[in-house]
C-alpha positions in Angstrom: -68.6 4.8 -60.0 -68.2 4.3 -63.8 -67.3 0.7 -63.2 -70.3 0.2 -60.9 -72.6 1.8 -63.5 -71.2 -0.5 -66.2 -71.7 -3.5 -64.0 -75.2 -2.6 -63.2 -76.0 -2.0 -66.9 -74.5 -5.3 -67.9 -76.5 -7.1 -65.3 -79.7 -5.4 -66.5 -79.0 -6.6 -70.0 -78.4 -10.1 -68.9 -81.2 -12.7 -68.8 -82.9 -12.6 -65.4 -81.7 -16.0 -64.3 -82.7 -15.5 -60.6 -86.4 -15.7 -61.7 -86.4 -19.1 -63.2 -83.7 -19.4 -65.9 -81.3 -22.3 -65.2 -78.0 -20.6 -66.1 -76.8 -17.0 -66.1 -75.1 -15.5 -69.1 -71.4 -16.0 -69.9 -70.7 -12.4 -69.0 -71.5 -13.0 -65.4 -69.0 -15.9 -65.2 -66.4 -13.7 -67.0 -67.0 -11.1 -64.3 -65.2 -13.3 -61.8 -62.0 -12.5 -63.5 -62.6 -8.8 -64.2 -59.9 -6.2 -63.6 -62.5 -4.2 -61.6 -62.8 -5.3 -58.0 -66.4 -4.3 -57.7 -67.3 -6.3 -60.8 -65.6 -9.4 -59.4 -67.5 -8.9 -56.1 -70.8 -8.4 -57.9 -70.3 -11.5 -60.1 -69.5 -13.7 -57.1 -72.5 -12.5 -55.2 -74.9 -13.0 -58.0 -73.5 -16.4 -58.9 -73.8 -17.5 -55.3 -77.4 -16.4 -55.2 -78.1 -18.3 -58.4 -76.2 -21.4 -57.1 -78.2 -21.4 -53.8 -81.5 -21.3 -55.8 -80.4 -24.1 -58.2 -77.6 -26.0 -56.5 -78.0 -29.2 -58.5 -77.5 -27.3 -61.8 -75.0 -24.8 -60.5 -72.6 -27.0 -58.5 -71.0 -28.8 -61.5 -70.6 -25.5 -63.3 -68.9 -23.8 -60.4 -66.8 -26.9 -59.6 -65.5 -26.9 -63.2 -64.4 -23.3 -62.9 -62.6 -24.1 -59.6 -60.8 -27.1 -61.1 -60.1 -26.0 -64.7 -60.0 -22.2 -65.0 -56.5 -20.7 -65.7 -57.1 -17.5 -63.7 -56.3 -18.0 -60.0 -58.7 -15.2 -59.1 -61.6 -17.1 -60.8 -60.6 -20.3 -59.0 -60.5 -18.5 -55.7 -63.9 -17.0 -56.1 -65.4 -20.2 -57.4 -64.1 -21.9 -54.3 -65.9 -19.2 -52.1 -69.1 -20.0 -54.0 -68.6 -23.7 -53.4 -68.1 -23.0 -49.7 -71.4 -21.1 -49.6 -73.1 -24.2 -51.1 -71.2 -26.4 -48.6 -72.4 -24.3 -45.7 -76.0 -24.7 -46.7 -75.6 -28.4 -47.0 -74.0 -28.4 -43.5 -77.1 -26.6 -42.1 -79.5 -28.9 -43.9 -79.6 -31.5 -41.2 -78.9 -31.9 -37.5 -80.3 -30.5 -34.3 -81.3 -26.9 -33.7 -79.0 -24.9 -31.4 -79.5 -21.8 -29.3 -76.3 -21.4 -27.3 -77.2 -20.7 -23.7 -76.4 -22.1 -20.3 -79.6 -22.2 -18.3 -81.5 -23.3 -15.2 -85.2 -23.5 -14.5 -86.8 -21.2 -12.1 -90.3 -21.2 -10.5 -92.5 -18.3 -11.4 -95.8 -17.1 -9.9 -98.6 -19.7 -9.6 -100.7 -20.3 -12.7 -104.5 -20.3 -12.6 -105.6 -23.0 -10.3 -102.5 -22.6 -8.0 -100.1 -24.7 -10.1 -96.5 -23.3 -10.1 -95.2 -22.3 -13.5 -91.5 -22.5 -14.5 -89.2 -20.3 -16.6 -85.7 -20.6 -18.0 -83.1 -18.3 -16.5 -80.2 -17.6 -18.8 -76.9 -18.1 -16.9 -74.5 -17.6 -19.8 -74.6 -16.8 -23.5 -72.0 -18.5 -25.7 -70.0 -16.1 -27.9 -71.0 -16.2 -31.5 -74.1 -18.3 -30.8 -77.6 -17.7 -32.3 -78.6 -16.5 -28.8 -75.9 -13.8 -28.8 -76.9 -12.7 -32.4 -80.5 -12.4 -31.2 -79.4 -10.2 -28.3 -80.3 -12.6 -25.5 -78.5 -11.6 -22.3 -77.3 -13.1 -19.1 -80.1 -12.8 -16.5 -82.9 -13.0 -19.1 -85.9 -15.1 -18.0 -87.5 -17.1 -20.8 -91.2 -17.7 -20.0 -92.3 -19.3 -23.3 -91.0 -20.9 -26.5 -93.3 -20.3 -29.5 -96.1 -19.5 -27.2 -95.8 -22.5 -24.9 -94.8 -22.2 -21.3 -93.9 -24.8 -18.7 -96.2 -25.8 -15.8 -94.1 -28.6 -14.4 -90.6 -29.2 -13.2 -88.2 -30.3 -15.9 -88.6 -27.1 -17.9 -84.9 -27.1 -18.9 -85.2 -30.6 -20.3 -88.4 -29.8 -22.2 -86.9 -26.5 -23.5 -83.7 -28.2 -24.7 -85.6 -31.0 -26.4 -87.9 -28.6 -28.2 -85.0 -26.6 -29.6 -83.1 -29.8 -30.6 -86.1 -31.1 -32.4 -86.1 -28.2 -34.8 -83.8 -28.0 -37.8 -80.9 -25.5 -38.1 -82.1 -22.2 -39.6 -85.6 -22.6 -38.1 -86.9 -19.5 -36.4 -88.3 -19.6 -32.8 -89.9 -16.9 -30.8 -89.0 -16.5 -27.1 -91.0 -14.4 -24.6 -88.3 -13.0 -22.3 -88.6 -11.1 -19.0 -85.7 -8.7 -18.7 -85.1 -7.0 -15.4 -88.3 -5.4 -14.3 -89.6 -4.6 -17.7 -92.6 -6.1 -19.6 -92.0 -9.4 -21.4 -90.6 -8.9 -24.9 -90.6 -11.2 -27.9 -87.3 -12.2 -29.4 -87.0 -14.2 -32.6 -84.0 -16.4 -32.9 -82.8 -18.2 -36.0 -81.3 -21.4 -34.7 -77.9 -22.7 -35.6 -76.5 -26.2 -35.8 -74.9 -27.9 -32.8 -71.4 -28.7 -34.0 -70.6 -31.3 -31.3 -72.7 -33.0 -28.6 -71.6 -30.9 -25.6 -70.3 -27.5 -26.4 -70.2 -26.4 -22.8 -67.5 -29.0 -22.1 -65.1 -26.3 -23.2 -63.8 -24.5 -26.2 -64.8 -21.5 -28.3 -68.0 -21.9 -30.3 -66.7 -19.9 -33.2 -63.7 -22.1 -33.5 -65.6 -25.3 -33.0 -68.2 -24.4 -35.6 -65.6 -23.3 -38.1 -63.7 -26.6 -37.6 -67.0 -28.5 -38.1 -67.8 -26.5 -41.2 -64.3 -27.0 -42.7 -64.5 -30.7 -42.1 -67.9 -30.9 -43.6 -66.9 -28.9 -46.6 -63.9 -31.1 -47.3 -66.1 -34.2 -47.3 -68.8 -32.4 -49.3 -66.3 -31.2 -52.0 -64.7 -34.6 -52.3 -68.2 -36.1 -52.9 -68.9 -33.5 -55.6 -65.6 -34.2 -57.3 -66.3 -37.9 -57.3 -69.7 -37.7 -58.9 
């Protein structure tokens, strides 16, 4: 508790870099090598928050720590901060991804007698954005961001609409679950690691492999600049 109080006090006395200052104080960098675990954790978290707000300014500073600091603990934590930056870069482009196996299903007739269609969830991939948002097998999706489907081909339209969005974008699904009233579920989309995840394999492992490959390439690029 004393260590935590000291850390909070030291942060209070530091310049408030998260609100516009380009670089935190030296004390925060020194915190990465502190003998107190809670101080090391706090320093890493705050430096990552700063780095995500100012990646162009922060990346070379953190990279220098990773490459040149004599303390292996500092280098280890600098590497974790760099991974955080690399993950954001990984998610900065690509197609949005939900993570469900689905089929379209006719609903009741819309006004004028035209049949509407919904998306029935047949499976939810483990570790996917859909699972994290608590979508369940058997759910019936009746709209995406307020738009339903009044023609066959709902699955194709739904898949295209999700893929057209960027990773980390949020979408709202109206879902009919069992016999209850439709509920709104907000999903933060992920990034599709490979073209066809349902061809086989574990999503968590596939995504981790994709992130690791991307990070190696990203880190190499940073080191060459």
